[in-house]
N, C-alpha and C positions, 0 to 999 in steps of 0.2 A: 428537181423533176428530171427524170431520165426516161426516155421513150425510144424504142427501136422501131424502125420502119423498114420495109422491103423495097428495093429499087426494081421497077418493072422492066421488062425487056426493052422498052423504049426509054429507059433511064429516067423515068418519072417516079416521084414519091408523093404520098399523101401526107399533108401536115396534120398530125393528130389533133382532134377536137380540143383537148385541154391546152395544147400549145397555141392554137388559133385564138382561143378565148383569152388566154393570158396575154398574148401579144396584140389582141384586138385586130386581127387580120380579117378583112372582109373579102368576099368573092370579087374577083377582078382587080384587086389591089396588087401592086407590084411589090416584090421583095428582092433583096439583094443578098448574095452570099459574099461575105467579106472574110479575108484571112485575118486572124487576130491571135498572136502568141502561139503560132503553130497549129491552130485549129480553125475551122470555118464556122462562122456564126450567121444566122439568118436575121436580116435587118429589114423591117418594113420601110418602103420608100414612101415618104410623106409628101403631099402636095404642099405648096407654099402656105396655104391657109391653115393646114394642120400643123405645119412646122413653126408657125409664128408663135413666139413666146415659149418655145419648148424648154429653153434653158433658164427661164426666169427663176431667180432665187438660187441658182447654182454659181459657185465661185469658179470661174473659168480662167483665172490667172495661171500663167505658166512661169515657173521659176527657171530662169535661163542663166547660164554661167556667163560672166563677162569675159569677153575675149580681150587679151592684152596684146597690143601691137608694139613691136620693138621699133 
């Protein structure tokens, strides 16, 4: 999905309906802009009840290189 919006004179933007629906963003909900790989992404801020169990079923292990000390 690719959508273009216009920044208002007050630096405001309207999140397009298809984006709001896809991301399940509700009126009054907080969102965060995060830099990721040279671009900015819009991330909904979840309250603790909404976030509980969000990663259930995902493998969150991180492979780390072993550091060797001399």
